[in-house]
C-alpha positions in Angstrom: 0.3 29.4 -9.0 0.4 26.7 -6.3 0.0 23.2 -7.5 -2.7 21.3 -5.4 -1.1 18.0 -3.9 -3.3 15.1 -4.3 -3.4 12.2 -1.8 -2.6 9.6 -4.5 -0.1 9.3 -7.4 -3.0 8.6 -9.8 -6.5 7.1 -10.1 -5.3 3.4 -10.4 -3.4 3.9 -7.0 -6.6 5.6 -5.6 -8.6 2.5 -6.6 -6.2 0.1 -5.0 -6.5 2.1 -1.7 -10.4 2.1 -2.0 -10.1 -1.7 -2.7 -8.1 -2.3 0.4 -10.9 -0.6 2.5 -13.5 -2.7 0.8 -11.8 -6.2 1.0 -14.5 -7.4 3.4 -16.8 -7.4 0.4 -14.7 -9.7 -1.6 -16.4 -13.0 -2.6 -19.9 -11.9 -1.8 -22.5 -13.1 -4.1 -24.0 -10.5 -6.4 -21.3 -8.1 -6.0 -21.0 -5.5 -8.7 -18.7 -2.5 -8.9 -20.4 0.5 -10.5 -18.2 3.4 -12.0 -18.8 6.6 -13.6 -16.9 7.4 -16.8 -13.7 9.4 -17.1 -11.7 9.1 -13.9 -14.1 6.8 -12.0 -13.6 4.0 -14.6 -9.9 3.6 -13.7 -10.5 3.7 -9.9 -13.5 1.2 -10.5 -11.4 -1.2 -12.5 -8.7 -1.6 -9.8 -11.5 -2.1 -7.2 -13.3 -4.8 -9.5 -9.9 -6.5 -10.0 -9.0 -6.7 -6.2 -12.5 -7.8 -5.2 -12.9 -10.1 -8.1 -16.2 -8.6 -9.1 -17.7 -7.4 -12.5 -17.3 -3.8 -13.4 -20.1 -1.8 -14.9 -19.3 1.7 -16.4 -22.2 3.8 -17.1 -22.1 6.5 -19.8 -24.8 8.9 -18.3 -23.8 9.9 -14.7 -26.3 9.6 -11.9 -25.5 13.1 -10.9 -24.9 16.3 -13.1 -22.2 17.7 -10.8 -19.8 16.1 -8.4 -18.7 18.0 -5.1 -15.1 19.2 -5.2 -13.8 20.3 -1.8 -13.9 24.0 -1.7 -15.7 24.6 -5.0 -19.2 25.9 -4.3 -21.6 24.3 -6.6 -19.4 21.3 -7.4 -16.7 20.4 -9.7 -16.7 20.4 -13.5 -19.9 19.2 -14.8 -20.1 15.4 -15.2 -20.2 13.9 -18.8 -23.2 14.1 -21.0 -22.7 11.5 -23.3 -25.4 9.2 -24.6 -26.2 6.4 -22.2 -24.2 3.3 -22.8 -23.4 0.5 -20.4 -20.2 -1.8 -20.7 -19.4 -4.6 -18.3 -16.1 -6.0 -17.8 -15.9 -9.5 -16.1 
């Protein structure tokens, strides 16, 4: 089986790339980084650190399925855990 090549080494690296693209938001009043649980939290943490913004990780995803390239109907179902919010400052 062919192994898919991902554009980034891991989610933390992906978060640093996203943060670089969002640098123009750094220092804005009221800025908040919102991340979905699982892999999104690792990306969000890197973005929040780079932008010096608080991070909020939501336990209940906003969507039930996330699109995944060539997979019709989306990727694996998003988490269905009980809603819980956690903020990292």
